[in-house]
C-alpha positions as CSV (number, residue, x, y, z in Angstrom):
1,M,39.4,42.6,-19.2
2,T,39.6,41.7,-22.7
3,I,37.8,38.4,-24.2
4,R,41.0,36.6,-24.2
5,S,41.8,37.0,-20.5
6,L,38.3,36.2,-19.5
7,G,38.7,32.9,-21.2
8,R,41.7,32.2,-19.0
9,S,39.9,33.0,-15.8
10,R,40.0,30.0,-13.2
11,C,36.9,31.3,-11.7
12,L,34.8,31.6,-14.6
13,V,35.8,28.3,-16.3
14,C,34.8,26.6,-12.9
15,T,31.4,28.1,-12.7
16,V,30.6,27.1,-16.2
17,L,31.7,23.5,-15.6
18,A,29.6,23.5,-12.5
19,A,26.5,24.8,-14.2
20,F,27.0,22.4,-17.2
21,A,27.3,19.6,-14.6
22,A,24.2,20.5,-12.8
23,F,22.2,20.9,-15.9
24,A,23.7,17.7,-17.2
25,M,22.9,15.6,-14.1
26,P,20.0,13.1,-14.5
27,V,16.7,14.1,-12.9
28,G,16.5,11.1,-10.7
29,L,19.8,11.9,-8.9
30,T,18.6,14.4,-6.7
31,A,19.6,14.9,-2.7
32,K,16.4,12.9,-1.9
33,S,17.9,9.6,-3.9
34,L,21.3,10.1,-2.7
35,A,20.3,9.8,0.9
36,P,21.8,7.1,3.0
37,A,20.4,3.6,2.7
38,G,19.8,3.3,6.3
39,E,17.2,6.2,6.6
40,S,13.9,5.2,7.8
41,G,10.4,6.5,7.8
42,S,7.7,7.0,10.6
43,L,3.9,6.6,10.8
44,A,1.5,8.2,12.9
45,G,-2.3,8.6,13.4
46,F,-5.3,8.1,15.6
47,V,-7.1,4.9,16.8
48,Y,-10.8,5.2,17.1
49,A,-13.7,3.2,18.2
50,K,-16.3,1.4,15.8
51,D,-18.2,4.5,15.7
52,V,-15.3,6.5,14.3
53,K,-15.5,9.3,16.7
54,T,-14.3,7.9,19.9
55,P,-10.5,7.7,20.6
56,I,-9.2,4.8,22.2
57,A,-6.6,5.2,24.7
58,G,-4.0,2.6,25.5
59,A,-4.0,0.9,22.3
60,V,-0.8,-0.4,20.6
61,V,-0.3,-0.2,17.1
62,K,2.0,-2.8,15.5
63,L,3.5,-3.3,12.3
64,R,5.1,-6.6,10.9
65,N,7.6,-6.4,8.0
66,T,6.5,-8.9,5.2
67,A,10.0,-9.4,4.2
68,D,11.8,-10.5,7.5
69,M,8.8,-10.6,9.8
70,K,10.2,-8.3,12.3
71,E,7.7,-6.4,14.3
72,L,7.6,-2.9,15.2
73,A,5.4,-1.3,18.1
74,S,4.2,2.1,19.0
75,S,3.9,3.5,22.5
76,P,0.3,3.3,24.0
77,T,-2.1,5.6,22.6
78,D,-2.8,9.0,24.6
79,A,-6.2,10.0,25.6
80,N,-6.8,11.5,22.1
81,G,-6.0,8.1,20.4
82,M,-2.7,9.4,18.8
83,Y,0.2,7.0,18.4
84,S,3.6,7.2,16.2
85,I,6.0,4.9,15.3
86,P,9.5,6.7,14.3
87,G,12.5,4.9,12.8
88,I,10.7,2.4,10.6
89,P,12.8,0.9,7.8
90,E,11.7,1.2,4.3
91,G,9.4,-1.6,3.1
92,R,5.8,-3.2,3.1
93,Y,4.3,-3.9,6.6
94,I,1.1,-5.5,8.0
95,V,-1.0,-3.3,10.2
96,G,-2.4,-4.5,13.6
97,V,-3.9,-3.0,17.0
98,T,-3.9,-4.3,20.1
99,S,-6.4,-2.8,22.6
100,A,-8.2,-3.5,26.0
101,Q,-11.1,-4.8,23.8
102,A,-9.4,-7.5,21.5
103,D,-6.5,-7.8,19.1
104,F,-7.4,-6.4,15.4
105,N,-5.6,-7.5,12.3
106,F,-5.8,-5.7,9.0
107,D,-6.4,-7.2,5.6
108,Y,-4.1,-4.9,3.6
109,A,-0.3,-4.1,3.5
110,L,1.1,-0.4,4.1
111,Y,4.2,0.8,2.2
112,V,6.5,3.1,4.4
113,K,9.0,5.1,2.5
114,A,12.3,6.3,3.8
115,G,12.4,9.8,4.9
116,E,8.6,10.3,4.8
117,L,5.7,10.5,7.4
118,G,2.6,8.3,6.8
119,K,-0.7,9.1,8.3
120,L,-2.9,6.3,9.2
121,S,-6.0,6.5,11.2
122,V,-7.8,3.3,11.9
123,A,-11.3,2.4,13.5
124,L,-11.3,-1.0,15.6
125,T,-14.5,-2.8,13.9
126,P,-14.4,-6.6,14.3
127,G,-14.1,-8.6,11.3
128,A,-16.3,-11.5,10.0
129,G,-16.4,-14.3,12.9
130,Q,-14.6,-11.9,15.5
131,E,-17.8,-11.1,17.3
132,A,-19.3,-13.2,20.0
133,G,-22.0,-15.3,19.0
134,E,-21.7,-14.3,15.2
135,A,-21.9,-17.5,12.9
136,S,-19.1,-17.7,10.7
137,V,-19.8,-16.5,7.0
138,K,-19.1,-19.0,4.2
139,K,-18.5,-17.7,0.5
140,K,-20.7,-19.2,-2.0
141,G,-19.2,-21.0,-4.7
142,F,-18.5,-19.4,-8.2
143,F,-21.2,-21.6,-10.1
144,R,-24.0,-20.3,-7.2
145,S,-22.9,-16.4,-8.2
146,V,-24.5,-14.6,-11.2
147,A,-21.4,-14.9,-13.1
148,G,-21.1,-18.6,-12.6
149,R,-24.7,-19.2,-13.9
150,V,-24.1,-17.2,-16.8
151,L,-21.0,-19.3,-17.7
152,V,-22.9,-22.6,-17.3
153,I,-26.0,-21.2,-19.4
154,S,-23.5,-20.0,-22.1
155,A,-21.4,-23.1,-22.3
156,I,-24.7,-25.2,-22.7
157,G,-26.0,-22.9,-25.4
158,V,-22.7,-23.3,-27.3
159,G,-22.7,-27.1,-26.8
160,L,-26.4,-27.3,-27.9
161,Y,-25.7,-25.0,-30.9
162,F,-23.1,-27.7,-32.5
163,L,-25.2,-30.5,-31.7
164,I,-28.4,-29.2,-33.4
165,V,-26.8,-27.5,-36.2
166,D,-26.2,-29.6,-39.3
167,N,-22.8,-29.4,-40.7
168,E,-23.7,-30.5,-44.2
169,P,-23.3,-27.8,-46.9
170,S,-26.4,-26.1,-48.2
171,P,-27.5,-26.4,-52.0
172,I,-28.8,-22.8,-51.7
173,R,-25.1,-21.7,-50.2
């Protein structure tokens, strides 16, 4: 085979064009990004008691989508406290757990990515005001905190400086 006939080979031309297309393809266009939009993720983990050692059986983990407020729930946890929620559409969710003890809501949002398994284990500890007999905790105001006091003292100092300093030009300067 001569050089001239080698350039006319269709197989060689197709191979060179395919290799060029593979190297010229942007990095962001991978098989994962070309996946169908309807693909979903899943979440799995364990539910523990307040001591973070004792598994809770029969608890149900719930997810609420922050965009459309649709709720998804797991099947009740097994004897080891394990749960799983398959088929979660990609998005941001708020997590909650319902057990025989009480209902627990968490103060953070969870992002579930399509095609991935998220792992989240939780401990059921009551938040402020949820325990029986606990007095509600009030936040102290900004001006009762250290930063607020420093701000007030600084403002008073700057105000006094401008009141006391004489703005007349000095004969020495």
